[in-house]
C-alpha positions as CSV (number, residue, x, y, z in Angstrom):
1,M,78.7,-77.6,-47.9
2,F,78.4,-79.4,-44.4
3,E,80.7,-82.4,-45.6
4,N,81.5,-83.5,-42.2
5,L,78.1,-83.6,-40.9
6,T,76.8,-85.2,-44.2
7,D,79.5,-87.9,-43.9
8,R,79.0,-88.7,-40.2
9,L,75.1,-88.7,-40.4
10,S,75.0,-90.7,-43.8
11,Q,77.3,-93.5,-42.2
12,S,75.1,-93.7,-38.8
13,L,71.8,-93.9,-40.9
14,R,73.4,-96.1,-43.5
15,N,73.8,-98.7,-40.6
16,V,70.2,-98.7,-39.6
17,T,68.5,-98.4,-43.1
18,G,68.4,-102.1,-43.7
19,K,67.3,-103.1,-40.4
20,A,64.3,-105.4,-40.6
21,K,63.2,-104.7,-37.0
22,M,64.0,-101.5,-34.9
23,T,64.4,-102.3,-31.2
24,E,65.3,-100.0,-28.3
25,E,68.9,-101.1,-28.5
26,N,69.6,-100.3,-31.9
27,I,67.6,-97.1,-31.8
28,Q,69.8,-95.9,-29.1
29,D,73.1,-97.0,-30.7
30,T,72.0,-94.9,-33.7
31,L,70.8,-92.0,-31.6
32,R,74.3,-91.9,-29.8
33,E,76.0,-91.6,-33.3
34,V,73.6,-89.0,-34.5
35,R,74.2,-87.0,-31.2
36,M,78.1,-87.3,-31.6
37,A,77.8,-86.2,-35.3
38,L,75.9,-83.0,-34.4
39,L,78.0,-82.2,-31.5
40,E,81.3,-82.4,-33.8
41,A,79.4,-80.2,-36.4
42,D,79.4,-77.7,-33.7
43,V,75.7,-77.6,-33.2
44,A,74.7,-76.0,-29.7
45,L,74.3,-78.5,-27.0
46,P,70.5,-77.5,-26.1
47,V,69.6,-77.9,-29.6
48,V,71.1,-81.3,-30.1
49,K,69.5,-82.3,-26.7
50,E,66.1,-81.2,-27.9
51,F,66.6,-82.7,-31.4
52,V,67.7,-86.3,-30.2
53,N,64.9,-86.3,-27.7
54,R,62.3,-85.4,-30.5
55,V,63.6,-88.2,-32.8
56,K,63.6,-90.7,-29.8
57,D,60.0,-89.9,-29.0
58,R,59.1,-90.4,-32.5
59,A,61.0,-93.5,-33.2
60,V,60.3,-95.6,-30.2
61,G,56.5,-94.9,-30.8
62,T,54.2,-96.5,-33.4
63,E,55.9,-94.6,-36.5
64,V,58.9,-97.2,-36.7
65,S,57.4,-100.3,-35.3
66,K,54.3,-100.5,-37.7
67,S,56.3,-99.6,-40.8
68,L,57.4,-102.1,-43.4
69,T,60.9,-100.9,-43.6
70,P,61.8,-99.7,-40.0
71,G,65.1,-98.3,-41.0
72,Q,63.9,-96.2,-43.6
73,A,61.1,-94.9,-41.5
74,F,63.7,-93.9,-39.0
75,V,65.8,-92.0,-41.6
76,K,62.6,-90.1,-42.5
77,I,61.9,-89.2,-38.9
78,V,65.5,-87.7,-38.8
79,R,64.9,-85.6,-42.0
80,A,61.5,-84.4,-40.9
81,E,63.0,-83.2,-37.5
82,L,66.1,-81.7,-39.4
83,E,63.6,-79.6,-41.4
84,E,61.4,-78.6,-38.2
85,L,64.6,-77.6,-36.6
86,M,65.8,-75.2,-39.4
87,G,62.3,-73.8,-40.0
88,A,60.0,-76.2,-41.8
89,A,59.5,-74.0,-45.0
90,N,61.3,-71.2,-46.8
91,E,60.2,-67.7,-45.6
92,D,60.0,-65.2,-48.1
93,L,60.9,-61.3,-47.5
94,A,57.7,-59.3,-46.5
95,L,58.0,-56.5,-48.8
96,N,54.2,-55.9,-49.2
97,V,54.3,-52.4,-47.9
98,T,53.9,-49.0,-49.1
99,P,57.0,-48.4,-51.3
100,P,59.9,-48.0,-50.6
101,A,60.0,-51.1,-48.5
102,V,63.1,-50.6,-46.3
103,V,65.6,-53.6,-45.6
104,L,68.1,-53.1,-42.7
105,M,71.0,-55.3,-42.8
106,A,72.8,-55.7,-39.3
107,G,75.9,-57.9,-38.4
108,L,79.4,-58.2,-37.2
109,Q,82.5,-56.7,-39.5
110,G,83.8,-59.5,-41.5
111,A,80.6,-61.4,-41.9
112,G,80.3,-60.3,-45.5
113,K,77.3,-57.7,-44.9
114,T,78.4,-55.4,-47.9
115,T,78.8,-58.1,-50.0
116,T,75.4,-59.8,-49.1
117,V,73.7,-56.3,-49.6
118,G,75.1,-56.5,-53.4
119,K,73.8,-60.1,-53.7
120,L,70.3,-59.3,-52.2
121,A,70.1,-56.3,-54.6
122,K,70.8,-58.6,-57.6
123,F,68.3,-61.2,-56.3
124,L,65.6,-58.6,-55.8
125,K,66.3,-56.9,-59.3
126,E,66.6,-60.0,-61.3
127,R,64.2,-62.6,-59.4
128,K,61.7,-60.5,-58.0
129,K,61.8,-57.6,-60.7
130,K,62.0,-55.0,-58.1
131,S,63.5,-51.8,-58.5
132,V,66.3,-51.3,-55.9
133,L,68.4,-48.6,-54.1
134,V,71.4,-49.2,-51.8
135,V,72.9,-47.0,-49.2
136,S,75.7,-47.4,-46.6
137,A,75.2,-46.0,-43.0
138,D,78.8,-47.2,-42.3
139,V,80.4,-43.9,-41.2
140,Y,83.4,-45.7,-39.8
141,R,84.9,-47.5,-42.9
142,P,85.0,-45.2,-45.9
143,A,86.1,-48.5,-48.1
144,A,82.7,-49.9,-47.3
145,I,80.9,-47.2,-48.9
146,K,83.2,-47.3,-52.0
147,Q,82.7,-51.3,-52.1
148,L,79.0,-50.9,-52.3
149,E,79.0,-48.2,-54.8
150,T,81.2,-50.5,-57.0
151,L,78.7,-53.3,-56.3
152,A,75.7,-51.0,-57.1
153,N,77.4,-50.1,-60.5
154,D,78.2,-53.9,-61.5
155,I,74.5,-55.0,-60.6
156,G,73.0,-51.9,-62.3
157,V,70.9,-50.7,-59.2
158,T,70.8,-47.2,-57.7
159,F,73.6,-46.1,-55.2
160,F,72.8,-43.3,-52.9
161,P,76.1,-41.6,-51.8
162,S,77.1,-41.1,-48.3
163,D,80.3,-39.9,-46.3
164,I,81.9,-40.2,-42.9
165,T,80.9,-36.7,-41.9
166,Q,77.3,-37.7,-41.9
167,K,75.1,-39.3,-39.2
168,P,73.6,-42.7,-40.0
169,V,70.1,-41.8,-39.3
170,A,70.4,-38.9,-41.5
171,I,71.8,-40.9,-44.4
172,A,69.0,-43.4,-44.2
173,Q,66.5,-40.9,-44.1
174,A,67.7,-38.9,-47.0
175,A,68.2,-42.3,-49.0
176,I,64.6,-43.1,-48.3
177,S,63.2,-39.7,-49.3
178,E,65.4,-40.1,-52.9
179,A,63.7,-43.6,-53.1
180,K,60.3,-42.0,-52.8
181,L,61.0,-39.4,-55.5
182,K,62.1,-41.9,-58.1
183,Y,59.4,-44.4,-57.1
184,I,62.0,-47.0,-56.2
185,D,60.3,-50.3,-54.6
186,V,63.1,-51.4,-52.1
187,V,65.9,-49.7,-50.2
188,L,68.5,-51.8,-48.6
189,V,70.5,-50.0,-45.7
190,D,74.0,-51.4,-44.9
191,T,75.0,-50.7,-41.5
192,A,78.3,-50.6,-39.5
193,G,79.7,-53.5,-38.0
194,R,82.2,-54.2,-35.1
195,L,84.6,-56.9,-34.3
196,A,82.5,-57.8,-31.3
197,V,78.9,-57.0,-30.0
198,D,79.1,-53.8,-28.1
199,A,76.6,-51.2,-26.3
200,E,77.6,-48.4,-28.7
201,M,76.9,-50.2,-31.8
202,M,73.6,-51.7,-30.4
203,A,72.5,-48.0,-29.4
204,E,73.4,-46.9,-32.9
205,I,71.6,-49.5,-34.8
206,Q,68.5,-49.3,-32.4
207,A,68.2,-45.7,-33.2
208,L,68.6,-46.2,-37.0
209,H,66.0,-49.1,-36.7
210,A,63.6,-46.5,-34.9
211,A,64.2,-43.9,-37.5
212,V,63.6,-45.8,-40.5
213,K,60.9,-48.4,-39.4
214,P,62.0,-51.3,-41.8
215,A,59.7,-53.9,-43.3
216,E,62.7,-56.4,-42.8
217,T,65.7,-56.2,-40.3
218,L,68.1,-59.1,-41.4
219,F,71.1,-60.4,-39.4
220,V,73.9,-61.2,-41.8
221,V,76.4,-63.9,-40.0
222,D,79.3,-66.0,-41.1
223,A,78.3,-69.6,-41.0
224,M,81.9,-70.9,-40.3
225,T,81.9,-69.4,-36.7
226,G,79.5,-72.3,-35.9
227,Q,77.9,-71.9,-32.3
228,D,79.3,-68.4,-32.2
229,A,77.1,-67.6,-35.1
230,A,74.0,-68.7,-33.1
231,N,75.1,-66.8,-30.0
232,T,75.7,-63.6,-31.7
233,A,72.4,-63.7,-33.6
234,K,70.8,-64.3,-30.1
235,A,72.4,-61.0,-29.1
236,F,71.3,-59.0,-31.8
237,A,67.7,-60.6,-31.6
238,D,67.5,-59.5,-28.1
239,A,68.4,-55.9,-29.1
240,L,66.5,-55.7,-32.4
241,P,63.2,-57.1,-33.6
242,L,64.9,-59.1,-36.3
243,T,62.8,-60.6,-39.0
244,G,65.3,-63.3,-40.4
245,V,68.8,-64.3,-40.8
246,I,71.2,-64.6,-43.9
247,L,74.1,-67.2,-43.3
248,T,77.3,-66.2,-45.3
249,K,80.0,-68.3,-46.3
250,V,78.1,-71.6,-46.2
251,D,80.1,-73.2,-49.1
252,G,83.1,-73.1,-46.9
253,D,81.1,-74.5,-43.7
254,A,81.9,-78.2,-43.7
255,R,80.3,-78.5,-40.1
256,G,76.8,-77.0,-40.5
257,G,76.4,-76.1,-36.8
258,A,75.2,-72.5,-37.7
259,A,72.6,-73.8,-40.0
260,L,71.1,-76.0,-37.5
261,S,71.3,-73.9,-34.4
262,V,70.2,-70.3,-35.5
263,R,66.7,-70.9,-35.9
264,Q,66.3,-72.6,-32.6
265,I,68.4,-70.3,-30.7
266,T,67.0,-67.1,-32.1
267,G,63.5,-68.1,-33.1
268,K,63.9,-66.1,-36.2
269,P,64.0,-67.9,-39.7
270,I,66.9,-68.4,-41.9
271,K,66.1,-66.6,-45.1
272,F,68.9,-66.7,-47.4
273,I,72.3,-68.6,-47.8
274,G,75.4,-67.1,-49.3
275,M,77.2,-69.8,-51.3
276,G,80.3,-67.9,-52.9
277,E,81.8,-64.5,-53.9
278,K,79.9,-64.0,-56.9
279,S,77.1,-61.5,-56.9
280,D,74.5,-64.1,-57.7
281,A,75.6,-66.5,-55.1
282,L,72.6,-66.2,-52.9
283,E,70.1,-68.6,-52.5
284,P,66.8,-68.7,-50.6
285,F,67.1,-71.1,-47.8
286,H,64.7,-74.1,-48.1
287,P,65.1,-76.4,-44.8
288,D,63.7,-79.4,-46.7
289,R,66.3,-79.1,-49.3
290,I,69.0,-78.5,-47.0
291,A,68.0,-81.5,-44.9
292,S,68.3,-83.6,-48.0
293,R,71.9,-82.4,-48.7
294,I,72.8,-83.0,-45.1
295,L,71.5,-86.7,-45.4
296,G,73.4,-87.1,-48.7
297,M,70.2,-87.1,-50.6
298,G,71.1,-84.3,-52.8
299,D,69.0,-81.2,-53.8
300,V,67.9,-81.7,-57.4
301,L,65.3,-78.9,-57.2
302,S,67.7,-76.2,-56.4
303,L,70.0,-77.6,-59.1
304,I,67.1,-77.4,-61.8
305,E,66.4,-73.9,-60.4
306,Q,70.0,-73.0,-60.9
307,A,70.1,-74.4,-64.4
308,E,67.2,-72.6,-65.4
309,Q,68.8,-69.1,-64.0
310,T,72.3,-69.6,-65.4
311,L,72.1,-71.8,-68.6
312,D,71.9,-69.7,-71.8
313,R,68.8,-71.2,-73.8
314,D,69.6,-69.6,-76.7
315,K,73.1,-71.3,-77.1
316,A,71.5,-74.4,-76.2
317,D,68.7,-74.1,-78.9
318,K,71.3,-73.0,-81.4
319,L,73.4,-76.1,-80.5
320,T,70.7,-78.6,-80.8
321,K,69.6,-77.0,-84.4
322,K,73.1,-77.1,-85.6
323,L,73.5,-80.8,-84.6
324,K,70.0,-81.8,-86.1
325,K,71.1,-80.1,-89.4
326,G,74.1,-82.7,-89.3
327,K,76.8,-80.1,-88.5
328,G,79.5,-81.3,-86.1
329,F,79.9,-80.4,-82.5
330,D,83.2,-78.3,-82.9
331,L,85.5,-76.8,-80.2
332,E,83.7,-73.8,-79.9
333,D,80.5,-75.8,-78.8
334,F,82.9,-77.6,-76.4
335,R,84.3,-74.4,-74.9
336,D,80.6,-73.1,-74.4
337,Q,79.6,-76.2,-72.6
338,L,82.6,-76.0,-70.4
339,Q,81.9,-72.2,-69.4
340,Q,78.1,-73.2,-68.8
341,M,79.3,-75.7,-66.2
342,K,81.4,-73.0,-64.7
343,N,78.6,-70.5,-64.6
344,M,76.6,-73.3,-62.4
345,G,79.4,-73.3,-59.7
346,G,81.8,-75.8,-61.4
347,L,81.9,-79.5,-60.6
348,G,81.8,-78.8,-56.7
349,G,78.8,-76.8,-57.2
350,L,76.9,-79.5,-59.1
351,M,78.2,-82.5,-56.8
352,D,77.2,-80.7,-53.9
353,K,73.5,-80.7,-55.0
354,L,73.6,-84.2,-56.4
355,P,72.6,-87.5,-54.1
356,Q,75.7,-88.9,-52.5
357,M,77.1,-92.1,-53.8
358,G,76.9,-95.0,-51.2
359,G,80.1,-95.5,-49.4
360,V,82.0,-92.8,-51.4
361,N,84.8,-91.0,-49.2
362,L,84.0,-87.3,-49.5
363,A,87.6,-86.2,-49.2
364,Q,88.6,-88.4,-52.0
365,M,85.6,-87.0,-54.1
366,G,86.9,-83.5,-53.3
367,N,90.4,-84.3,-54.5
368,A,89.0,-85.5,-57.8
369,Q,86.6,-82.4,-58.2
370,G,89.6,-80.3,-57.9
371,A,91.6,-82.3,-60.5
372,A,88.7,-82.3,-62.8
373,E,88.4,-78.3,-62.4
374,K,92.0,-77.9,-63.1
375,Q,91.6,-80.0,-66.2
376,F,88.7,-77.9,-67.4
377,K,90.5,-74.7,-66.9
378,Q,93.4,-76.1,-68.9
379,M,90.9,-77.2,-71.8
380,E,89.4,-73.8,-72.0
381,A,93.0,-72.0,-72.0
382,I,93.9,-74.6,-75.0
383,I,90.7,-73.6,-77.0
384,N,91.0,-70.1,-76.5
385,S,94.5,-70.2,-77.9
386,M,93.3,-71.7,-81.0
387,T,92.2,-69.7,-84.2
388,P,88.6,-69.6,-85.0
389,A,89.2,-71.8,-87.9
390,E,91.1,-74.3,-85.8
391,R,88.1,-74.5,-83.4
392,R,85.6,-75.1,-86.2
393,D,87.8,-78.0,-88.0
394,P,90.5,-79.7,-85.5
395,E,91.7,-81.7,-88.4
396,V,93.7,-78.8,-89.8
397,I,95.7,-78.7,-86.4
398,S,99.2,-80.0,-87.4
399,G,102.3,-80.7,-85.3
400,S,103.5,-77.1,-85.7
401,R,100.0,-75.7,-84.8
402,K,100.0,-77.9,-81.8
403,R,103.4,-76.2,-80.5
404,R,102.0,-72.9,-81.1
405,I,98.9,-73.6,-79.2
406,A,100.8,-75.2,-76.4
407,M,102.9,-72.0,-75.9
408,G,99.9,-69.6,-76.1
409,S,97.9,-71.8,-73.3
410,G,101.1,-72.7,-71.0
411,T,100.6,-76.7,-71.8
412,Q,102.2,-79.5,-73.4
413,V,101.9,-80.7,-76.9
414,Q,100.4,-83.8,-75.7
415,D,97.7,-81.9,-73.8
416,I,96.6,-80.6,-77.2
417,G,96.4,-84.0,-78.6
418,R,94.4,-85.3,-75.5
419,L,91.9,-82.4,-75.9
420,I,91.3,-83.2,-79.5
421,K,91.0,-87.0,-78.7
422,Q,88.3,-86.2,-76.1
423,H,86.6,-83.9,-78.4
424,K,86.2,-86.6,-81.0
425,Q,84.7,-88.8,-78.5
426,M,82.1,-86.1,-77.4
427,Q,81.4,-85.9,-81.4
428,K,80.4,-89.5,-81.5
429,M,78.4,-89.2,-78.5
430,M,76.4,-86.3,-79.8
431,K,76.0,-88.1,-83.0
432,K,74.3,-91.0,-81.2
433,F,72.1,-88.6,-79.1
434,T,70.7,-86.6,-82.2
435,A,70.0,-89.8,-84.1
436,K,66.5,-90.8,-84.6
437,G,64.9,-90.8,-81.2
438,G,68.3,-90.7,-79.4
439,M,67.6,-87.5,-77.5
440,A,64.3,-88.6,-76.5
441,K,65.7,-92.1,-75.2
442,M,68.3,-90.1,-73.2
443,M,65.9,-87.8,-71.6
444,R,63.8,-90.9,-70.4
445,G,66.8,-92.5,-69.2
446,M,67.6,-89.4,-67.1
447,G,64.1,-89.1,-65.8
448,G,64.1,-92.5,-64.4
449,M,67.2,-91.7,-62.4
450,L,65.7,-88.3,-60.9
451,P,63.7,-88.6,-57.6
452,G,60.0,-89.1,-58.4
453,G,61.0,-91.1,-61.7
454,G,62.3,-94.2,-60.0
455,G,64.7,-92.7,-57.4
456,M,68.6,-91.9,-57.9
457,P,70.1,-95.5,-58.1
458,K,72.8,-96.3,-55.6
459,M,76.4,-96.4,-56.8
């Protein structure tokens, strides 16, 4: 996420961090680089101008000159202004109305609106403990109605049927009546999109808005369209009383222009970001955390939250008890660990939230991640091709068994040998951690690496 912007800004700010004294000259040089980094990231020109001017006003003032570490003070200013640009703090959905709270979803075709309705339904059901009904008022695309029905069934929320012969207003009103009868908390209304903003679409969604009087009107926009995302959001904000924006496909946005422009241009907060295709790939937008990620400082808070939601605590407790009893870390445990990492978005998802390592080329790091992800998939395939007895005791795996496992997993015999060797190394490591005080020492060591516990060491 935002790799290009992170790379450019981190490099610019690294040049200034160690400065013992900040002068008008070296501030100007750094600001020029910051301006170029933002423009290359497809941030709207008026936004770049205002951002750079605000940073300059603060940097040339007393904040930097009186600091013991002027370079770091400058970076702190850039981070604070990035947060301010994106909205200062996360803004939650305002659903404290007489149920059902109606949420109207607007946006262009192809922005991922229907998928986002499914993700938001899951978020509200699991994280906010709300009962949810979803309905499609997109009478131009029968496939959109079917897609929403499939998503609703997968997530376990109520789906209100509709078809292309009905009027959008009638569909939405019938869905709200149904929600009232069933005492449902939230109604999510998916609306029709077009390939471009047109008068007919705007008139239709304005009529829909007037009829259902939603608690939230959210504009869904593809982050990868950069400046166009901000301009389209502005067109919708002029036509509708938007309450917020959801940026989709942020995981594929290497530039970050939309995230930095949308709030400033529309005056509306970004409430969520979509980080992938999975139904749980929707995160509340925290400007402070995103600013940290953009500056290569990581986002450990989001990583911890993600771990709490996705890691299987029962499995973790069972493994700890098993190791304490002196029973070995077998290949089934190894496979569980690989699957848990996959649930957290794989290596890419983890690396995106960890502080950047000084001087590391992001493209090279991305290639290494890709190779590691491929290896993890191969390991999982190998373990799945083993019998339960072989997983519990890899010592029984003879040459003929290795050949059978290799054929079953589409790998080579030497790959099986390598996996068994790696597993043995992990077993030794686990024994050390579960030795007297070992686990506690490991946790203390990790605590010193995290922000607030001594800071993440530069590598």
